C-alpha positions in Angstrom: -11.9 -145.7 -138.2 -11.4 -141.9 -138.9 -11.1 -139.3 -136.2 -14.5 -138.6 -134.5 -16.1 -140.0 -137.7 -14.7 -137.0 -140.0 -13.0 -138.4 -143.1 -10.6 -135.5 -143.2 -9.5 -135.8 -139.4 -7.1 -138.6 -138.6 -5.6 -140.4 -135.7 -1.7 -139.6 -135.5 1.0 -141.2 -133.5 4.0 -139.0 -132.8 7.3 -140.7 -131.7 10.3 -138.7 -130.7 13.5 -139.3 -128.8 13.2 -136.0 -127.4 10.3 -134.1 -125.8 9.2 -131.9 -123.0 10.6 -130.8 -120.6 13.9 -130.9 -122.6 14.7 -127.6 -124.2 16.2 -127.9 -127.7 15.2 -127.2 -131.2 13.8 -130.5 -132.0 11.6 -130.6 -128.8 10.2 -127.1 -129.9 9.2 -128.4 -133.3 7.8 -131.7 -132.4 5.5 -130.2 -129.5 4.6 -127.5 -132.0 3.4 -130.2 -134.5 1.5 -131.9 -131.9 -0.4 -128.7 -130.8 -1.2 -127.5 -134.2 -2.7 -130.8 -135.2 -4.7 -130.9 -132.1 -5.8 -127.4 -132.8 -7.0 -128.5 -136.3 -9.1 -131.3 -134.6 -6.9 -134.4 -135.3 -6.2 -136.8 -132.4 -2.6 -137.0 -131.5 -0.7 -139.3 -129.0 2.9 -139.1 -128.3 5.6 -141.7 -127.4 8.7 -140.1 -126.0 11.3 -140.4 -123.3 10.5 -140.2 -119.6 12.5 -137.6 -117.8 13.4 -137.5 -114.0 10.9 -135.3 -112.0 8.6 -134.8 -115.0 4.8 -135.5 -114.7 4.2 -138.4 -117.2 0.5 -138.7 -116.3 -1.0 -137.5 -119.6 -3.2 -140.0 -121.2 -2.2 -138.9 -124.5 1.4 -139.8 -123.9 3.3 -142.8 -123.2 6.6 -142.1 -121.6 9.5 -144.7 -122.0 12.2 -144.7 -119.1 15.3 -143.1 -120.2 19.1 -143.1 -119.2 21.8 -140.4 -119.7 23.8 -140.7 -122.9 27.4 -141.1 -121.3 29.2 -138.8 -123.9 26.6 -136.2 -123.2 24.7 -136.6 -120.2 22.3 -133.9 -120.8 20.8 -136.1 -123.5 18.7 -139.0 -122.3 17.8 -141.9 -124.4 15.1 -144.6 -124.0 15.7 -148.3 -124.2 13.4 -149.5 -126.9 10.4 -151.5 -125.4 8.4 -152.5 -128.6 5.9 -154.5 -126.7 4.8 -151.6 -124.5 4.8 -149.1 -127.3 2.8 -151.6 -129.6 0.2 -152.1 -127.0 -0.2 -148.4 -126.5 -0.6 -147.7 -130.1 -2.8 -150.7 -131.0 -5.3 -149.4 -128.4 -5.1 -145.8 -130.0 -5.4 -147.3 -133.5 -3.3 -144.7 -135.3 -3.8 -143.8 -139.1 -0.4 -142.3 -139.5 2.8 -142.7 -137.5 5.1 -139.7 -137.5 8.6 -140.5 -136.4 10.4 -137.4 -135.5 13.9 -138.6 -134.9 16.3 -141.4 -135.7 17.0 -142.6 -132.3 15.9 -145.7 -130.3 12.4 -144.6 -130.0 12.3 -143.5 -133.5 13.6 -146.9 -134.4 10.6 -148.4 -132.5 8.1 -146.3 -134.1 9.5 -147.0 -137.6 9.2 -150.8 -136.8 5.7 -150.5 -135.5 4.5 -148.6 -138.8 6.1 -151.1 -141.0 4.9 -154.1 -139.1 1.3 -152.9 -139.0 1.2 -151.5 -142.5 0.4 -147.9 -141.2 1.6 -144.9 -143.4 4.8 -143.6 -141.9 6.0 -140.0 -142.0 9.5 -139.0 -140.9 11.4 -136.0 -140.1 15.0 -134.9 -140.7 16.1 -132.4 -138.1 19.7 -133.2 -137.2 22.8 -133.1 -139.6 24.2 -136.4 -138.2 26.7 -136.8 -141.0 28.4 -133.4 -140.4 28.3 -134.3 -136.6 30.3 -137.4 -137.4 33.1 -135.1 -138.8 33.1 -132.8 -135.8 33.5 -135.6 -133.5 36.4 -136.9 -135.1 34.6 -139.8 -137.0 34.6 -138.4 -140.5 35.4 -141.9 -141.9 32.0 -143.1 -140.6 30.2 -140.5 -142.7 29.2 -142.8 -145.6 27.8 -145.4 -143.0 25.8 -142.7 -141.3 24.2 -141.7 -144.7 23.6 -145.5 -145.3 21.8 -145.7 -142.1 19.7 -142.7 -142.8 18.6 -144.0 -146.3 17.6 -147.3 -144.7 15.7 -145.5 -141.8 13.8 -143.1 -144.0 13.1 -145.7 -146.9 9.6 -146.8 -145.8 8.4 -143.2 -145.3 5.8 -141.9 -147.6 7.4 -138.5 -147.2 10.3 -137.0 -144.9 9.8 -133.6 -143.7 12.7 -131.3 -144.0 13.2 -127.6 -142.8 14.4 -126.0 -146.1 15.1 -126.4 -149.9 18.8 -127.0 -149.4 18.3 -129.8 -146.9 15.7 -131.3 -149.3 18.1 -131.2 -152.2 20.9 -132.8 -150.0 18.6 -135.6 -149.1 17.5 -136.3 -152.6 21.3 -136.3 -153.6 22.0 -138.7 -151.0 19.3 -141.2 -152.2 16.6 -140.3 -149.5 13.6 -140.3 -152.0 10.7 -138.2 -150.7 11.9 -135.2 -148.9 9.2 -132.5 -148.6 10.0 -129.0 -147.4 7.9 -128.0 -144.2 9.1 -124.7 -143.1 9.6 -124.0 -139.4 8.1 -121.2 -137.7 8.2 -119.6 -134.3 5.6 -118.2 -132.0 5.9 -114.5 -132.4 3.6 -113.7 -129.8 5.8 -115.5 -127.3 9.2 -114.4 -128.8 8.6 -110.8 -128.8 10.5 -107.6 -128.2 7.8 -106.6 -125.7 9.3 -109.0 -123.1 12.5 -107.0 -122.8 13.3 -106.7 -119.1 15.1 -103.9 -117.4 15.7 -106.3 -114.5 17.5 -108.9 -116.9 19.4 -106.0 -118.4 20.4 -104.6 -115.1 21.6 -108.1 -113.8 23.5 -108.9 -117.1 24.9 -105.5 -118.2 24.2 -102.9 -115.7 21.8 -101.2 -117.9 20.9 -100.1 -121.3 24.2 -98.4 -122.1 26.0 -101.8 -122.7 25.0 -104.1 -125.6 24.3 -107.6 -124.6 25.8 -110.2 -127.1 24.0 -113.5 -126.7 24.6 -117.1 -128.0 21.9 -119.7 -127.6 22.3 -123.4 -127.9 24.1 -126.5 -127.0 27.8 -126.0 -126.3 29.3 -128.7 -128.5 32.0 -129.2 -131.2 29.3 -129.2 -133.9 28.1 -125.8 -133.0 31.6 -124.2 -134.2 32.3 -123.2 -130.4 36.1 -122.6 -131.2 35.1 -119.8 -133.6 32.6 -118.4 -131.1 35.4 -118.2 -128.5 37.9 -116.6 -130.9 35.4 -114.0 -132.1 34.1 -113.1 -128.7 37.7 -112.7 -127.5 38.6 -110.4 -130.3 35.3 -108.5 -130.2 35.6 -107.9 -126.4 39.2 -106.6 -126.6 37.8 -103.8 -129.0 34.5 -103.3 -127.5 35.7 -102.9 -123.8 32.9 -101.9 -121.6 30.4 -101.3 -124.4 29.4 -105.0 -124.5 28.9 -107.9 -122.3 28.7 -111.5 -123.5 26.1 -114.0 -122.5 25.9 -117.8 -123.0 22.5 -119.5 -122.8 23.0 -123.3 -123.0 25.1 -126.2 -121.7 26.9 -129.2 -123.3 30.2 -131.0 -123.4 32.2 -128.0 -124.3 30.9 -125.9 -121.5 34.0 -126.2 -119.1 36.5 -125.8 -121.9 34.6 -122.8 -123.2 34.3 -121.1 -119.9 38.0 -121.7 -119.3 38.7 -119.8 -122.6 36.1 -117.1 -121.7 35.9 -116.7 -117.9 34.4 -113.5 -118.4 31.3 -114.4 -120.0 27.8 -114.7 -118.3 26.8 -118.4 -118.2 23.0 -118.9 -117.9 22.8 -122.6 -118.5 19.6 -124.2 -119.9 16.6 -121.8 -119.7 13.0 -122.8 -119.6 10.9 -121.4 -122.6 9.7 -118.3 -120.7 12.9 -117.1 -119.4 14.5 -117.9 -122.7 12.1 -115.5 -124.4 12.9 -113.0 -121.7 16.7 -113.1 -122.2 16.3 -113.0 -126.0 14.2 -109.8 -125.8 16.6 -108.4 -123.2 19.7 -108.9 -125.5 20.7 -106.8 -128.3 22.8 -109.2 -130.8 22.8 -112.8 -131.2 25.8 -114.8 -132.5 25.4 -118.3 -134.1 28.5 -119.7 -135.8 27.2 -123.2 -136.2 27.5 -124.6 -139.7 25.5 -127.8 -139.1 21.9 -126.3 -138.7 19.3 -127.8 -140.9 16.9 -125.1 -139.8 18.5 -122.6 -137.4 15.5 -122.2 -135.1 17.4 -120.1 -132.7 18.0 -117.4 -135.3 14.2 -117.3 -136.1 13.6 -117.0 -132.3 16.1 -114.3 -132.0 14.8 -112.5 -135.1 11.3 -112.5 -133.7 12.6 -111.2 -130.4 14.1 -108.1 -131.9 17.7 -108.9 -132.1 20.4 -108.4 -134.8 21.6 -111.8 -135.6 25.0 -112.7 -136.8 25.2 -116.2 -138.2 27.3 -118.7 -140.2 26.6 -118.5 -144.0 25.8 -122.1 -143.9 22.9 -124.5 -143.6 19.5 -123.2 -142.5 20.7 -119.8 -141.6 21.0 -119.0 -145.3 17.2 -119.6 -145.8 16.2 -117.2 -143.2 18.7 -114.4 -143.4 19.4 -111.9 -146.3 22.8 -110.6 -145.5 23.0 -106.9 -144.5 19.2 -106.7 -144.5 17.5 -108.7 -141.8 20.8 -110.1 -140.5 24.5 -110.8 -141.1 26.2 -113.9 -142.6 29.9 -114.5 -142.0 31.9 -117.4 -143.5 31.8 -120.1 -140.7 35.7 -120.4 -140.1 36.1 -116.6 -140.1 36.5 -115.8 -136.5 38.1 -112.4 -137.4 35.0 -111.6 -139.6 32.5 -112.4 -136.8 34.4 -110.3 -134.4 34.3 -107.4 -136.8 30.5 -107.8 -137.5 29.7 -107.9 -133.7 31.8 -104.8 -133.1 30.1 -102.9 -135.9 26.7 -103.6 -134.2 27.8 -102.7 -130.8 29.2 -99.5 -131.8 26.4 -98.6 -134.2 22.9 -98.9 -132.2 21.0 -97.4 -135.2 22.3 -99.9 -137.6 21.6 -103.0 -135.3 18.0 -101.5 -134.7 17.5 -101.3 -138.4 18.4 -104.9 -138.9 16.4 -106.1 -135.8 13.3 -104.3 -137.2 13.8 -105.9 -140.7 14.3 -109.3 -139.0 10.9 -109.2 -137.3 9.1 -107.7 -140.4 
């Protein structure tokens, strides 16, 4: 039965291994998909992990108990409960199942769609093959691709964030990638949220440039290059810059040992994150595994000059020297030089920031 009797409105089940209140790029995109679909009149339910202390009472959500993933406690994974998920979805009668992640719940959603003969749509958000390399398991990369081919094979289409990712999936034998570009809420991530209070607390005022990094502090984010670049930039910038981390991860302790002078904010909710973006001046993103680079888009919308790795999704949102700066991913010296050039030349960084928001 079509949604509300309208042939062009459908009932969609969204299944994801990450969801609110977790703060990460995948959650941001998945929640945005659900909200936009509802705005257009579609009926949407979500199957997602249950998180400690979160209110799970929404009738449009099924929350499955989760446990911390031991190598990375901030990530919580749900134990698949096919019977529970199937009963919930059978009552909803979905016409499309959208599986957003390849984890345990995503596997459950895939299984449900295949068994019930319901059209399956998948998304590809995370570059797991490259992650294997960064965690010292590069020999497993062919197996990871084999798993991904199997996982996405039943899908009528696989959503990807950009042309480069779509081309790579096709090359690897994942047959139906469709580019579905990511966007950000430019009313929420806006320079107007710039806060004198945040600037006083982080930098002492407007005379010091705030250099920001937002994201998970993990090997795949090229954290060693970030540390080397920030160390070199700080030595030359002196009191003209302060360096701020927003995020946590398995590399937090090691990074803070190397950079004891940084301001560490940890994970921030969406509102405070938008305030911090707008209150900073430069955003540095050396990760070379981004499929989309959502943080870059949020920073650009917030009025920052972005210095990012010349890799992955950053290439599709940044034109070097115009609305941002691209640096070879392994070039810590190059990152430091570009950061310093923006610290000492406020008009240049203002011009890049203005172009980024255009």
